[in-house]
C-alpha positions as CSV (number, residue, x, y, z in Angstrom):
1,M,19.6,7.1,22.3
2,K,21.0,3.6,21.9
3,S,18.6,0.8,21.0
4,N,19.1,-2.9,21.8
5,L,18.4,-4.9,18.6
6,S,17.2,-7.9,20.7
7,E,14.5,-5.6,22.2
8,V,13.2,-4.8,18.7
9,L,13.6,-8.1,16.9
10,T,11.7,-10.5,19.1
11,E,10.8,-13.9,17.7
12,Q,7.2,-12.7,17.2
13,T,8.4,-9.7,15.3
14,M,10.6,-11.8,13.0
15,V,7.7,-14.2,12.3
16,K,5.4,-11.3,11.4
17,T,8.1,-9.7,9.2
18,A,8.7,-13.0,7.4
19,F,4.9,-13.5,6.9
20,L,4.4,-10.0,5.7
21,S,7.4,-10.1,3.3
22,Y,5.9,-13.1,1.6
23,Y,2.4,-11.6,1.3
24,I,3.8,-8.2,0.2
25,S,5.7,-10.0,-2.6
26,M,2.5,-11.9,-3.5
27,Y,0.5,-8.7,-3.6
28,N,3.1,-7.1,-5.8
29,S,3.1,-10.1,-8.2
30,V,-0.6,-9.9,-8.5
31,N,-0.4,-6.2,-9.3
32,R,2.1,-6.9,-12.0
33,E,0.0,-9.6,-13.5
34,I,-3.0,-7.3,-13.8
35,G,-1.0,-4.5,-15.2
36,Y,-0.1,-2.3,-12.2
37,D,3.7,-2.7,-12.5
38,D,4.6,0.6,-10.8
39,A,1.6,0.9,-8.5
40,P,2.9,1.7,-5.0
41,V,1.7,-0.7,-2.3
42,T,0.5,1.1,0.9
43,V,0.3,0.0,4.5
44,D,-3.5,0.2,4.3
45,E,-3.6,-2.1,1.2
46,I,-1.5,-4.8,2.9
47,Y,-3.5,-4.4,6.1
48,D,-6.8,-4.8,4.3
49,F,-5.4,-7.8,2.3
50,I,-4.3,-9.6,5.5
51,Q,-7.6,-8.9,7.2
52,D,-9.5,-10.2,4.1
53,M,-7.4,-13.4,4.3
54,R,-8.3,-13.8,7.9
55,H,-12.0,-13.1,7.6
56,E,-13.0,-14.1,4.1
57,A,-10.6,-17.0,3.3
58,G,-10.5,-18.3,6.9
59,K,-6.7,-18.4,6.8
60,Q,-4.9,-18.5,10.1
61,V,-2.6,-15.5,10.2
62,P,-0.6,-13.8,12.9
63,D,-2.1,-10.8,14.6
64,I,-0.8,-8.0,12.3
65,R,-1.0,-4.3,13.2
66,K,-0.2,-1.4,10.8
67,E,2.9,-0.7,12.8
68,D,4.1,-4.3,11.9
69,I,3.6,-3.6,8.2
70,R,5.4,-0.3,8.5
71,F,8.3,-2.0,10.2
72,C,8.4,-4.7,7.5
73,F,8.4,-2.1,4.7
74,Y,11.3,-0.4,6.6
75,M,13.3,-3.7,6.9
76,L,12.7,-4.5,3.2
77,K,13.8,-1.0,2.2
78,V,17.0,-0.9,4.2
79,S,17.9,-4.4,3.0
80,G,17.5,-3.2,-0.6
81,V,14.8,-5.7,-1.4
82,C,12.0,-3.2,-2.2
83,K,11.3,0.5,-2.4
84,H,8.3,2.0,-0.7
């Protein structure tokens, strides 16, 4: 089965991945600051964090699904940026 990269990496997907990369990094930084250096970050934690930003902080965020977060973790892992 051959996959066309342009079908997977749409502009919207790239925007979501960049957005999520930033906030995953922020989430990890906060964890380190409060003493959870090695705590694994889950898809559910990031999803809840993004939803809290949208609803409680009133931030404008892209429509993020858990599949988007899984894809972002995958991209970060294969690029060697993070482990999950």
